[in-house]
LOLO-852026 format. One record per residue: residue number from 1; x negated, y, z negated of N, C-alpha, C in turn. Coordinates in Angstrom, 1 decimal. Last residue first. Example, Ala and Ser with C-alpha at 12.3 -4.5 7.8 and 13.67 -1.06 7.14 Angstrom:
+-----+--------+--------+--------+--------+--------+--------+--------+--------+--------+
!   k !   n_xx !   n_yy !   n_zz !  ca_xx !  ca_yy !  ca_zz !   c_xx !   c_yy !   c_zz !
+-----+--------+--------+--------+--------+--------+--------+--------+--------+--------+
!   2 !  -12.8 !   -2.2 !   -7.1 !  -13.7 !   -1.1 !   -7.1 !  -12.9 !    0.0 !   -7.9 !
!   1 !  -13.2 !   -5.7 !   -7.8 !  -12.3 !   -4.5 !   -7.8 !  -13.2 !   -3.3 !   -7.8 !
+-----+--------+--------+--------+--------+--------+--------+--------+--------+--------+
END
This chain:
+-----+--------+--------+--------+--------+--------+--------+--------+--------+--------+
!   k !   n_xx !   n_yy !   n_zz !  ca_xx !  ca_yy !  ca_zz !   c_xx !   c_yy !   c_zz !
+-----+--------+--------+--------+--------+--------+--------+--------+--------+--------+
! 177 !  -12.7 !   -9.0 !   66.3 !  -11.5 !   -8.1 !   66.3 !  -10.2 !   -8.8 !   66.2 !
! 176 !  -14.6 !  -11.0 !   66.0 !  -15.1 !   -9.7 !   65.9 !  -13.9 !   -8.6 !   65.8 !
! 175 !  -14.6 !  -14.0 !   64.3 !  -13.7 !  -13.1 !   65.1 !  -14.2 !  -11.7 !   64.9 !
! 174 !  -16.4 !  -16.9 !   64.3 !  -16.4 !  -15.6 !   63.8 !  -15.5 !  -14.8 !   64.9 !
! 173 !  -16.6 !  -20.1 !   63.1 !  -15.9 !  -19.3 !   64.1 !  -15.7 !  -17.9 !   63.6 !
! 172 !  -18.1 !  -21.0 !   61.0 !  -18.1 !  -21.8 !   62.2 !  -17.6 !  -20.9 !   63.3 !
! 171 !  -20.3 !  -19.4 !   58.6 !  -19.0 !  -19.6 !   59.2 !  -19.2 !  -20.3 !   60.6 !
! 170 !  -21.9 !  -18.5 !   55.6 !  -21.9 !  -19.3 !   56.8 !  -20.5 !  -19.4 !   57.3 !
! 169 !  -24.1 !  -16.9 !   53.8 !  -22.7 !  -16.7 !   54.2 !  -22.5 !  -17.3 !   55.6 !
! 168 !  -26.3 !  -16.4 !   51.7 !  -25.9 !  -17.6 !   52.5 !  -24.4 !  -17.5 !   52.7 !
! 167 !  -26.7 !  -14.4 !   49.9 !  -26.9 !  -14.1 !   51.3 !  -26.6 !  -15.3 !   52.2 !
! 166 !  -24.5 !  -13.9 !   47.1 !  -25.4 !  -14.8 !   47.9 !  -25.5 !  -14.3 !   49.3 !
! 165 !  -23.4 !  -11.8 !   45.8 !  -23.4 !  -13.0 !   45.1 !  -24.4 !  -14.0 !   45.8 !
! 164 !  -23.4 !   -9.6 !   47.5 !  -24.1 !   -9.4 !   46.2 !  -24.2 !  -10.8 !   45.4 !
! 163 !  -21.8 !  -10.4 !   49.7 !  -23.3 !  -10.4 !   49.8 !  -24.0 !  -10.3 !   48.5 !
! 162 !  -19.1 !   -9.9 !   49.5 !  -19.6 !  -11.2 !   48.8 !  -21.2 !  -11.2 !   48.9 !
! 161 !  -18.5 !   -7.6 !   50.8 !  -18.1 !   -7.7 !   49.4 !  -18.8 !   -8.9 !   48.7 !
! 160 !  -19.3 !   -8.0 !   53.4 !  -20.0 !   -6.9 !   52.6 !  -19.6 !   -7.1 !   51.1 !
! 159 !  -17.6 !   -9.9 !   54.4 !  -18.9 !  -10.3 !   54.1 !  -19.6 !   -9.3 !   53.2 !
! 158 !  -15.3 !   -8.6 !   55.1 !  -15.3 !   -9.3 !   53.8 !  -16.7 !   -9.7 !   53.4 !
! 157 !  -14.7 !   -7.1 !   57.4 !  -15.9 !   -6.8 !   56.6 !  -15.9 !   -7.4 !   55.2 !
! 156 !  -12.9 !   -7.4 !   59.4 !  -12.4 !   -7.0 !   58.0 !  -13.5 !   -6.8 !   57.1 !
! 155 !  -14.3 !   -8.3 !   61.6 !  -13.8 !   -7.0 !   61.6 !  -13.2 !   -6.5 !   60.3 !
! 154 !  -14.8 !  -11.0 !   61.0 !  -15.9 !  -10.1 !   60.8 !  -15.4 !   -8.6 !   60.8 !
! 153 !  -13.4 !  -13.5 !   59.7 !  -12.8 !  -12.3 !   60.4 !  -13.8 !  -11.1 !   60.2 !
! 152 !  -14.4 !  -16.7 !   60.1 !  -14.7 !  -15.4 !   59.5 !  -14.1 !  -14.3 !   60.3 !
! 151 !  -13.5 !  -20.1 !   59.4 !  -13.2 !  -18.8 !   60.2 !  -13.6 !  -17.6 !   59.4 !
! 150 !  -14.6 !  -21.8 !   57.7 !  -14.4 !  -22.3 !   59.0 !  -14.2 !  -21.0 !   59.9 !
! 149 !  -17.2 !  -20.9 !   55.4 !  -15.9 !  -20.7 !   55.9 !  -15.8 !  -21.4 !   57.3 !
! 148 !  -19.1 !  -20.8 !   52.5 !  -18.9 !  -21.5 !   53.8 !  -17.5 !  -21.4 !   54.2 !
! 147 !  -21.7 !  -19.3 !   50.6 !  -20.3 !  -19.3 !   51.0 !  -20.2 !  -20.0 !   52.3 !
! 146 !  -24.0 !  -20.3 !   48.0 !  -23.6 !  -19.7 !   49.3 !  -22.1 !  -19.8 !   49.4 !
! 145 !  -24.5 !  -20.7 !   45.4 !  -25.6 !  -21.1 !   46.3 !  -25.3 !  -20.6 !   47.7 !
! 144 !  -24.1 !  -19.0 !   42.6 !  -23.5 !  -19.1 !   43.9 !  -24.6 !  -19.4 !   44.9 !
! 143 !  -24.6 !  -20.7 !   39.5 !  -25.2 !  -19.8 !   40.6 !  -24.4 !  -20.0 !   41.9 !
! 142 !  -22.8 !  -20.4 !   36.4 !  -23.4 !  -21.1 !   37.5 !  -23.9 !  -20.2 !   38.5 !
! 141 !  -21.3 !  -19.6 !   34.2 !  -22.8 !  -19.5 !   34.2 !  -23.5 !  -20.4 !   35.2 !
! 140 !  -18.7 !  -19.2 !   34.5 !  -19.1 !  -20.5 !   34.1 !  -20.6 !  -20.7 !   34.0 !
! 139 !  -18.6 !  -16.6 !   35.4 !  -18.1 !  -16.8 !   34.1 !  -18.5 !  -18.2 !   33.6 !
! 138 !  -19.6 !  -17.2 !   38.0 !  -20.4 !  -16.4 !   37.1 !  -20.0 !  -16.6 !   35.7 !
! 137 !  -17.4 !  -18.6 !   39.0 !  -18.7 !  -19.3 !   38.8 !  -19.6 !  -18.5 !   37.9 !
! 136 !  -15.6 !  -16.5 !   39.0 !  -15.3 !  -17.7 !   38.2 !  -16.6 !  -18.5 !   38.0 !
! 135 !  -16.8 !  -14.9 !   40.9 !  -16.7 !  -14.4 !   39.5 !  -16.4 !  -15.5 !   38.6 !
! 134 !  -16.4 !  -16.4 !   43.2 !  -17.8 !  -16.1 !   42.7 !  -17.8 !  -15.7 !   41.2 !
! 133 !  -13.6 !  -16.2 !   43.4 !  -14.3 !  -17.6 !   43.2 !  -15.7 !  -17.3 !   42.6 !
! 132 !  -13.4 !  -13.5 !   43.9 !  -12.8 !  -14.1 !   42.6 !  -13.4 !  -15.4 !   42.3 !
! 131 !  -14.7 !  -13.3 !   46.3 !  -15.3 !  -12.6 !   45.2 !  -14.7 !  -13.2 !   43.9 !
! 130 !  -12.8 !  -14.8 !   47.8 !  -14.2 !  -15.3 !   47.7 !  -14.9 !  -14.6 !   46.5 !
! 129 !  -10.6 !  -13.0 !   47.7 !  -10.5 !  -14.4 !   47.1 !  -11.9 !  -15.0 !   46.9 !
! 128 !  -11.7 !  -10.7 !   49.0 !  -11.1 !  -10.7 !   47.7 !  -11.1 !  -12.0 !   47.0 !
! 127 !  -12.4 !  -10.7 !   51.7 !  -13.4 !  -11.1 !   50.7 !  -12.9 !  -11.2 !   49.3 !
! 126 !  -10.8 !  -10.2 !   53.9 !  -11.4 !   -9.0 !   53.2 !  -12.4 !   -9.4 !   52.1 !
! 125 !  -11.5 !  -13.2 !   55.0 !  -10.8 !  -12.0 !   55.5 !  -11.5 !  -10.8 !   54.9 !
! 124 !  -12.5 !  -16.3 !   55.7 !  -13.0 !  -15.1 !   55.0 !  -12.3 !  -13.9 !   55.8 !
! 123 !  -11.1 !  -19.6 !   55.4 !  -11.2 !  -18.3 !   56.1 !  -11.7 !  -17.2 !   55.2 !
! 122 !  -11.1 !  -21.9 !   53.9 !  -10.9 !  -22.0 !   55.4 !  -11.3 !  -20.7 !   56.1 !
! 121 !  -13.9 !  -22.1 !   51.7 !  -12.5 !  -21.7 !   52.0 !  -12.4 !  -21.8 !   53.5 !
! 120 !  -16.3 !  -22.9 !   49.2 !  -15.8 !  -23.1 !   50.5 !  -14.3 !  -22.7 !   50.5 !
! 119 !  -19.3 !  -22.2 !   47.6 !  -17.9 !  -21.8 !   47.6 !  -17.4 !  -22.0 !   49.0 !
! 118 !  -21.7 !  -24.2 !   46.0 !  -21.2 !  -23.7 !   47.3 !  -19.7 !  -23.3 !   47.2 !
! 117 !  -23.8 !  -23.8 !   43.2 !  -22.4 !  -24.2 !   43.7 !  -22.1 !  -23.5 !   45.0 !
! 116 !  -26.0 !  -24.9 !   41.0 !  -26.0 !  -24.2 !   42.3 !  -24.7 !  -24.7 !   43.0 !
! 115 !  -25.8 !  -24.7 !   37.4 !  -25.5 !  -25.4 !   38.7 !  -25.6 !  -24.4 !   39.9 !
! 114 !  -26.0 !  -23.3 !   35.1 !  -27.2 !  -23.4 !   35.9 !  -27.0 !  -24.1 !   37.2 !
! 113 !  -23.6 !  -25.2 !   33.3 !  -24.4 !  -24.1 !   33.4 !  -25.6 !  -24.3 !   34.2 !
! 112 !  -21.3 !  -27.1 !   35.3 !  -22.3 !  -27.1 !   34.3 !  -23.1 !  -25.8 !   34.5 !
! 111 !  -17.8 !  -27.2 !   35.7 !  -19.1 !  -26.7 !   36.2 !  -20.1 !  -26.6 !   35.1 !
! 110 !  -15.7 !  -28.0 !   34.1 !  -16.0 !  -28.8 !   35.3 !  -17.4 !  -28.4 !   35.9 !
! 109 !  -14.7 !  -26.8 !   31.8 !  -15.9 !  -27.6 !   31.7 !  -16.3 !  -28.3 !   33.0 !
! 108 !  -12.4 !  -25.3 !   32.6 !  -13.5 !  -24.7 !   31.8 !  -14.8 !  -25.5 !   31.8 !
! 107 !  -11.2 !  -25.3 !   35.9 !  -11.3 !  -26.0 !   34.6 !  -12.5 !  -25.5 !   33.9 !
! 106 !  -10.2 !  -22.1 !   37.2 !  -11.0 !  -23.3 !   37.3 !  -11.1 !  -24.0 !   35.9 !
! 105 !   -8.0 !  -19.8 !   38.9 !   -8.5 !  -20.5 !   37.7 !   -9.4 !  -21.7 !   38.1 !
! 104 !   -6.9 !  -16.6 !   40.0 !   -7.5 !  -17.9 !   40.2 !   -8.0 !  -18.5 !   38.9 !
! 103 !   -4.3 !  -14.5 !   40.9 !   -5.2 !  -14.9 !   39.8 !   -5.6 !  -16.4 !   40.1 !
! 102 !   -3.4 !  -11.6 !   42.9 !   -3.4 !  -13.0 !   42.5 !   -4.3 !  -13.2 !   41.4 !
! 101 !   -1.6 !   -9.1 !   44.8 !   -2.6 !   -9.5 !   43.9 !   -2.4 !  -11.0 !   43.5 !
! 100 !   -1.3 !   -7.8 !   48.2 !   -0.8 !   -8.1 !   46.9 !   -1.9 !   -8.4 !   45.9 !
!  99 !   -2.7 !   -7.9 !   50.7 !   -1.2 !   -7.9 !   50.7 !   -0.6 !   -8.2 !   49.3 !
!  98 !   -5.3 !   -8.1 !   50.2 !   -4.9 !   -7.1 !   51.2 !   -3.4 !   -6.9 !   51.2 !
!  97 !   -5.5 !   -8.6 !   46.7 !   -5.5 !   -9.1 !   48.0 !   -5.2 !   -7.9 !   48.9 !
!  96 !   -7.3 !   -8.4 !   43.6 !   -6.3 !   -7.8 !   44.5 !   -6.6 !   -8.4 !   45.9 !
!  95 !   -7.4 !  -10.7 !   40.7 !   -8.0 !   -9.9 !   41.8 !   -6.9 !   -9.3 !   42.7 !
!  94 !   -8.5 !  -12.4 !   37.7 !   -7.4 !  -11.6 !   38.5 !   -8.1 !  -10.7 !   39.5 !
!  93 !   -9.5 !  -15.5 !   36.7 !  -10.0 !  -14.2 !   37.2 !   -8.9 !  -13.6 !   38.1 !
!  92 !  -10.1 !  -17.9 !   34.0 !   -9.3 !  -17.2 !   35.1 !  -10.0 !  -15.9 !   35.5 !
!  91 !  -10.7 !  -21.2 !   33.0 !  -11.2 !  -19.8 !   33.0 !  -10.5 !  -19.2 !   34.2 !
!  90 !   -8.7 !  -23.6 !   31.1 !   -9.2 !  -22.9 !   32.3 !   -9.9 !  -21.6 !   31.9 !
!  89 !   -7.9 !  -26.8 !   29.9 !   -8.4 !  -25.4 !   29.5 !   -9.1 !  -24.8 !   30.7 !
!  88 !   -5.7 !  -28.5 !   32.3 !   -6.6 !  -28.4 !   31.2 !   -6.9 !  -26.9 !   30.8 !
!  87 !   -4.1 !  -28.5 !   34.6 !   -3.6 !  -28.9 !   33.4 !   -4.4 !  -28.7 !   32.1 !
!  86 !   -3.6 !  -25.8 !   37.0 !   -4.5 !  -26.8 !   36.4 !   -4.1 !  -27.2 !   35.0 !
!  85 !   -1.7 !  -23.9 !   37.7 !   -1.7 !  -25.1 !   38.4 !   -2.7 !  -26.2 !   37.8 !
!  84 !   -1.9 !  -21.3 !   36.6 !   -0.9 !  -22.2 !   36.1 !   -0.8 !  -23.6 !   36.8 !
!  83 !   -3.2 !  -19.5 !   39.4 !   -2.9 !  -19.5 !   38.0 !   -1.7 !  -20.5 !   37.7 !
!  82 !   -4.6 !  -21.5 !   42.0 !   -3.9 !  -20.4 !   41.5 !   -3.4 !  -20.6 !   40.1 !
!  81 !   -7.9 !  -23.1 !   41.7 !   -6.5 !  -23.1 !   41.9 !   -5.8 !  -21.8 !   41.5 !
!  80 !  -10.6 !  -24.8 !   42.8 !  -10.2 !  -23.5 !   42.3 !   -8.8 !  -23.3 !   42.7 !
!  79 !  -11.9 !  -28.1 !   42.4 !  -10.8 !  -27.2 !   42.9 !  -10.7 !  -25.9 !   42.1 !
!  78 !  -14.9 !  -29.5 !   43.1 !  -14.2 !  -28.8 !   42.0 !  -13.1 !  -27.9 !   42.6 !
!  77 !  -16.8 !  -32.3 !   43.9 !  -15.9 !  -31.3 !   44.4 !  -15.0 !  -30.8 !   43.3 !
!  76 !  -20.2 !  -33.3 !   43.4 !  -18.8 !  -33.1 !   43.0 !  -18.0 !  -32.1 !   43.7 !
!  75 !  -21.9 !  -34.8 !   46.3 !  -21.8 !  -33.9 !   45.1 !  -20.4 !  -33.7 !   44.7 !
!  74 !  -22.4 !  -36.1 !   48.7 !  -22.6 !  -36.8 !   47.4 !  -22.7 !  -35.9 !   46.2 !
!  73 !  -21.8 !  -35.1 !   51.2 !  -23.1 !  -34.7 !   50.6 !  -23.4 !  -35.4 !   49.3 !
!  72 !  -19.3 !  -36.2 !   51.5 !  -20.4 !  -36.5 !   52.5 !  -21.7 !  -36.2 !   52.0 !
!  71 !  -17.9 !  -34.9 !   49.4 !  -18.0 !  -36.4 !   49.5 !  -19.2 !  -36.8 !   50.4 !
!  70 !  -18.1 !  -32.3 !   50.3 !  -18.7 !  -32.7 !   49.0 !  -18.9 !  -34.2 !   49.0 !
!  69 !  -16.6 !  -32.5 !   52.6 !  -17.9 !  -32.0 !   52.7 !  -18.7 !  -32.5 !   51.4 !
!  68 !  -14.1 !  -33.2 !   51.6 !  -14.8 !  -34.1 !   52.6 !  -16.2 !  -33.7 !   52.6 !
!  67 !  -13.5 !  -30.9 !   50.1 !  -13.6 !  -32.2 !   49.4 !  -14.4 !  -33.2 !   50.4 !
!  66 !  -13.5 !  -28.9 !   52.1 !  -14.4 !  -28.8 !   50.9 !  -14.6 !  -30.1 !   50.3 !
!  65 !  -11.4 !  -29.3 !   53.9 !  -12.8 !  -29.7 !   54.3 !  -13.8 !  -29.7 !   53.1 !
!  64 !   -9.3 !  -28.9 !   51.9 !   -9.2 !  -29.8 !   53.1 !  -10.6 !  -30.3 !   53.5 !
!  63 !   -9.5 !  -26.9 !   50.1 !   -9.6 !  -28.3 !   49.6 !   -9.8 !  -29.2 !   50.8 !
!  62 !   -8.9 !  -24.5 !   51.3 !  -10.3 !  -24.8 !   51.0 !  -10.6 !  -26.2 !   50.5 !
!  61 !   -6.2 !  -24.4 !   51.4 !   -6.9 !  -24.9 !   52.6 !   -8.4 !  -25.1 !   52.4 !
!  60 !   -5.4 !  -23.3 !   49.0 !   -5.3 !  -24.7 !   49.2 !   -6.0 !  -25.3 !   50.4 !
!  59 !   -7.9 !  -23.0 !   46.6 !   -6.6 !  -23.4 !   47.0 !   -6.0 !  -22.6 !   48.2 !
!  58 !  -11.3 !  -23.4 !   47.5 !  -10.3 !  -22.5 !   47.1 !   -8.9 !  -23.0 !   47.6 !
!  57 !  -13.7 !  -25.6 !   46.2 !  -12.8 !  -25.3 !   47.3 !  -11.7 !  -24.4 !   46.7 !
!  56 !  -17.1 !  -25.9 !   45.3 !  -15.8 !  -25.5 !   44.9 !  -15.0 !  -25.2 !   46.2 !
!  55 !  -19.6 !  -28.4 !   45.0 !  -18.8 !  -27.5 !   46.0 !  -17.5 !  -27.2 !   45.3 !
!  54 !  -22.8 !  -28.8 !   43.4 !  -21.3 !  -29.0 !   43.5 !  -20.8 !  -28.1 !   44.6 !
!  53 !  -25.4 !  -28.4 !   43.7 !  -25.0 !  -29.3 !   42.6 !  -23.5 !  -29.7 !   42.8 !
!  52 !  -27.6 !  -27.9 !   46.4 !  -26.3 !  -27.9 !   45.8 !  -26.1 !  -28.9 !   44.8 !
!  51 !  -29.8 !  -26.0 !   48.3 !  -29.7 !  -26.8 !   47.1 !  -28.3 !  -26.7 !   46.5 !
!  50 !  -29.6 !  -26.1 !   51.8 !  -29.2 !  -25.4 !   50.6 !  -29.1 !  -26.3 !   49.4 !
!  49 !  -29.9 !  -27.5 !   54.1 !  -31.1 !  -26.8 !   53.5 !  -30.8 !  -26.0 !   52.3 !
!  48 !  -27.3 !  -28.3 !   54.8 !  -28.3 !  -29.3 !   54.4 !  -29.6 !  -28.7 !   53.8 !
!  47 !  -25.3 !  -26.7 !   55.7 !  -25.7 !  -26.6 !   54.3 !  -26.8 !  -27.6 !   53.9 !
!  46 !  -24.8 !  -27.1 !   58.4 !  -25.0 !  -25.7 !   57.9 !  -25.6 !  -25.7 !   56.5 !
!  45 !  -24.3 !  -29.9 !   58.6 !  -25.6 !  -29.3 !   59.1 !  -25.9 !  -27.9 !   58.6 !
!  44 !  -21.7 !  -29.9 !   57.5 !  -22.8 !  -30.6 !   56.8 !  -24.2 !  -30.0 !   57.3 !
!  43 !  -20.3 !  -28.4 !   59.4 !  -20.5 !  -27.9 !   58.1 !  -21.6 !  -28.6 !   57.3 !
!  42 !  -20.5 !  -30.3 !   61.6 !  -21.1 !  -28.9 !   61.7 !  -21.3 !  -28.3 !   60.3 !
!  41 !  -19.0 !  -32.4 !   60.6 !  -20.4 !  -32.6 !   60.9 !  -21.1 !  -31.2 !   61.0 !
!  40 !  -16.5 !  -31.0 !   60.4 !  -17.2 !  -31.6 !   59.2 !  -18.7 !  -31.8 !   59.5 !
!  39 !  -16.1 !  -30.5 !   63.1 !  -16.2 !  -29.4 !   62.1 !  -16.9 !  -29.9 !   60.9 !
!  38 !  -15.9 !  -33.1 !   64.2 !  -16.9 !  -32.2 !   64.7 !  -17.2 !  -31.0 !   63.7 !
!  37 !  -13.6 !  -33.9 !   62.9 !  -14.9 !  -34.6 !   62.6 !  -16.0 !  -33.7 !   63.0 !
!  36 !  -11.8 !  -32.2 !   64.0 !  -12.0 !  -32.1 !   62.6 !  -13.3 !  -32.8 !   62.2 !
!  35 !  -11.9 !  -33.1 !   66.7 !  -12.4 !  -31.7 !   66.3 !  -12.6 !  -31.6 !   64.9 !
!  34 !  -10.6 !  -35.6 !   66.3 !  -12.0 !  -35.5 !   66.9 !  -12.6 !  -34.1 !   66.5 !
!  33 !   -8.0 !  -34.9 !   65.3 !   -9.0 !  -35.6 !   64.5 !  -10.4 !  -35.5 !   65.0 !
!  32 !   -6.0 !  -32.4 !   65.2 !   -7.0 !  -32.8 !   66.2 !   -8.1 !  -33.6 !   65.4 !
!  31 !   -4.4 !  -31.3 !   63.3 !   -3.8 !  -32.2 !   64.2 !   -4.8 !  -32.9 !   65.2 !
!  30 !   -5.9 !  -29.4 !   62.1 !   -5.7 !  -30.7 !   61.4 !   -5.0 !  -31.7 !   62.2 !
!  29 !   -5.6 !  -27.2 !   63.7 !   -6.9 !  -27.9 !   63.7 !   -6.7 !  -29.3 !   63.1 !
!  28 !   -3.2 !  -26.1 !   62.7 !   -3.2 !  -26.7 !   64.1 !   -4.5 !  -27.5 !   64.3 !
!  27 !   -4.0 !  -25.1 !   60.3 !   -3.3 !  -26.3 !   60.3 !   -3.2 !  -26.9 !   61.7 !
!  26 !   -5.3 !  -22.7 !   60.4 !   -6.1 !  -23.8 !   60.7 !   -5.3 !  -25.1 !   60.7 !
!  25 !   -4.4 !  -19.6 !   61.5 !   -3.8 !  -20.8 !   60.9 !   -4.6 !  -22.0 !   61.3 !
!  24 !   -4.8 !  -16.3 !   60.9 !   -5.5 !  -17.4 !   61.6 !   -5.1 !  -18.7 !   60.9 !
!  23 !   -2.5 !  -13.7 !   61.1 !   -2.9 !  -14.9 !   60.3 !   -3.6 !  -15.9 !   61.2 !
!  22 !   -2.6 !  -10.6 !   61.2 !   -2.7 !  -11.6 !   62.3 !   -3.3 !  -12.8 !   61.6 !
!  21 !   -0.4 !   -8.3 !   59.7 !   -1.4 !   -9.3 !   59.5 !   -1.4 !  -10.2 !   60.7 !
!  20 !    1.9 !   -6.7 !   60.3 !    0.6 !   -6.2 !   60.6 !   -0.6 !   -7.1 !   60.4 !
!  19 !    3.9 !   -7.9 !   57.7 !    3.8 !   -7.2 !   58.9 !    2.4 !   -6.6 !   59.1 !
!  18 !    2.7 !  -10.8 !   56.0 !    3.4 !   -9.6 !   56.0 !    3.1 !   -8.9 !   57.4 !
!  17 !    1.2 !  -13.1 !   56.3 !    2.4 !  -13.2 !   55.4 !    3.2 !  -11.9 !   55.4 !
!  16 !    2.2 !  -12.4 !   59.5 !    2.3 !  -13.4 !   58.4 !    1.1 !  -13.2 !   57.6 !
!  15 !    2.2 !  -11.1 !   62.1 !    3.0 !  -10.6 !   61.0 !    3.2 !  -11.6 !   59.9 !
!  14 !    1.3 !  -13.9 !   64.2 !    1.5 !  -12.4 !   63.9 !    2.5 !  -12.2 !   62.8 !
!  13 !   -0.9 !  -16.3 !   64.0 !    0.5 !  -16.1 !   63.6 !    0.7 !  -14.6 !   63.3 !
!  12 !   -3.0 !  -18.1 !   66.1 !   -2.8 !  -16.8 !   65.4 !   -1.3 !  -16.6 !   65.2 !
!  11 !   -4.5 !  -21.3 !   65.8 !   -3.5 !  -20.4 !   66.3 !   -3.4 !  -19.2 !   65.4 !
!  10 !   -7.2 !  -23.1 !   66.9 !   -6.7 !  -22.3 !   65.8 !   -5.7 !  -21.3 !   66.3 !
!   9 !   -7.9 !  -24.0 !   69.6 !   -7.0 !  -24.8 !   68.7 !   -6.4 !  -23.9 !   67.6 !
!   8 !   -9.6 !  -22.2 !   70.8 !   -8.3 !  -22.6 !   71.5 !   -7.4 !  -23.3 !   70.6 !
!   7 !  -11.5 !  -21.9 !   69.0 !  -10.9 !  -20.7 !   69.4 !   -9.5 !  -21.1 !   70.1 !
!   6 !  -12.5 !  -24.5 !   68.9 !  -11.7 !  -24.0 !   67.8 !  -10.9 !  -22.7 !   68.1 !
!   5 !  -13.8 !  -24.6 !   71.4 !  -12.7 !  -25.5 !   71.1 !  -11.8 !  -25.0 !   70.0 !
!   4 !  -15.7 !  -22.6 !   71.0 !  -14.7 !  -22.4 !   72.0 !  -13.5 !  -23.3 !   71.8 !
!   3 !  -17.2 !  -23.9 !   68.9 !  -16.6 !  -22.6 !   68.7 !  -15.5 !  -22.3 !   69.7 !
!   2 !  -18.2 !  -26.2 !   70.2 !  -17.2 !  -26.3 !   69.1 !  -16.5 !  -25.0 !   68.9 !
!   1 !  -19.9 !  -24.8 !   72.0 !  -18.9 !  -25.7 !   72.5 !  -17.8 !  -25.9 !   71.4 !
+-----+--------+--------+--------+--------+--------+--------+--------+--------+--------+
END
């Protein structure tokens, strides 16, 4: 039932951010408070059996539900941001996207060695950003407890890139094509 609601709510924006990309935009979901509550409750249920010391959210849409989820579970929320956005000492990782390249950073001391950390973002496409987040956790000597997405674009096979970090790859809404 939630999946069909989200399928109706999450809009597809053609040719964004470049021609040929069918962008799945969750900002339309943010207009629906009841469905947002349902999504958060669903996410909580998805991760209750996973040992977690913290949740990282990937800029910027990964902050939206990532923070709420961490707060609900009583664990720290740690932002992963684009290069140059964090004020303290950082660890960084450069990576390629399907439409360019980017660099992500995390504060150097926010994650403790040995922590089990869940990576959250709104969407899994090709997996490049999720891999970058996992590499930042690896550099921090933390463990990837799993990945959690609201939308997974299964046809782009991003899951294949992130399996080496964790088999806990969870999504609310999966698109096959």
